[in-house]
N, C-alpha and C positions, 0 to 999 in steps of 0.2 A: 469403670467410671460410674458415678453416679450419676442419673441423669435422669430428669423429667421430661428433656426434648432431646432425644436419641440422634447423633451424628447420620445424617442422610447416608440411605445406602449404597446410592449411586453416585457419591459426592463427583462433582466435576472439578479437578483438581489443575493448576497451570504446568505448564512444559519445567521439567528443571533441568540444569540450576536456573532457578530464577534470577535474574540480573533485576539491577536497580528500576528499571522502566515500569517491570512489572510489578515490583514490590511498591513501587510506589503508587499503582493503583488500587492496591487494600491498605494503604497509610495514608490519614490525612494531612500526614508532617510535611514540612517540606526544608530546605537546607536553613540554616545548619542542625536540624533535629530529629533528621532520619536515622538511625543507630543501628540500620539493618540493612549490609550491603548486598547479601546473597543469600538466597535460601535453597539448600543444597537437600532436604531429604523431607518428606511427608508422609507420613505411616499410619493408615486407616483411618484417616480424618481426623487422629490423635495425638498424633507428635508431627512435631516440625524441628527442624535443625536448619540452622544460617550460621552467620557469623557476620564480625561487625573488624574491621583493618582498622589499626590504628598508627597513624604515624604523628610526630612529633607537629605536624601540622593541625593537628585538630585545635579547634579554640580553645578549649578547656584545660589541654595541659600550660596553655599561655601563663595564667594563672594558676594553677593548682598541680604543683609548686613549681614558679620558675625554675630555680635549681636543681627538682628532684621531683620532676612531670609523675602523675598518679593519676588516672582516669577515678574521676569521683564515683564513688561507689552509688549515688542514688540516679548516676548517668548508666550503669550498671545495669540495676532496677529497670529502669527505664528500656533499655535495650530486649532485657527479656519480655518487660510488657509489649513493645512494640511485636517480638518475634512470635507470644501467645495472641497479639490483636492480628497478626494474619495468619492464623489458624482458622482464631475465632469467626472474623470472614469468609473465610471458606466454609465453615460448617453452616454458615446461614445463606451461603450462596448470595450473599453482596457484596458491593464495593462503595467507598464513601458517595461514589457520584450515584449511588441508588436514593441517598436521602440517611443512611446509619452506619453507625459507626460503634466504637466501643473505647471509653474511658476508662481510666485505671483507677478503681476506686479502692483497691487496699493491698495490701499485704503482710505476709504473715511468717513467723519462722524464716525470720532472714539471719544470713550467716556471709561474713567475708572473712576469706581464708588469707588469700593471696593478693598483693598488689598488681594491678594490670596497667604496665609502661608503653610509651611509646614503641613502635615495630611489634606488638604480641598482636594474634588472630584471636578475639573475643572469639570463642565458640561458644552459639546459644542455640540451646535445648528446653523444650517445652512441650509438656503431655496434660492435656485435658484429664481432669478429675472430679469435675463436677459442671453440670450444666443444667443449672436450676433459675426458670423464670426471669429468664435476660442476665442472670450473672453466671460467668463462668470462671470456676476455678482449675489454676493451673500450676503443675508440680515443675520448675523450672530451675535450670542452673547452668552456670558460663564455667569456661574451661579454657584454659591456656597452657599448652603442650600436653593434654592430658590430663592437667590436672586442675580441680575444681577451686576456683576462685571466687567464687559466691553461687548463693541459693537461697529460693524464696519460694514461698506460696503467692502466686498474683492472683488478684482479683481482679476482673474486667465487669463490668456494667454495660450492657447495651444500650444504646441512645438513640432517639429519630434527632436526625439533624433538623437545624431550623435554617431553612435555606431563603 
């Protein structure tokens, strides 16, 4: 990892698996826009894994597409950004209630390889590859049944919240 600010040596991590109540402490999002159901693994403060369970009841499936429901690719990218944001918040040892968060600043090398449909469990993997002057870059991958469905480099920017 290329880092100006290294990951703290004694990172305080939550108990795993992280249930939705703990996840919501690290994300400023609310229903229906929380796209991470559980965090199951955090390694060395540089890698995180979680998932989103998808049912036909997801609001986006109602219109995308009614007779052939597919999870929109932009929402897969948002889910990858959210899992990355959880890791970023852990690295800086802050929560949105402390007045800081991360905003989605960009994505590179985006690829969609398979459709994601109701009934799938979308596994979300993110590894920190850059931490420089408040900009964090992650190599991310979304999988279903062990097969890659999407991947991207996700860029997040550290922000002070105006409260």
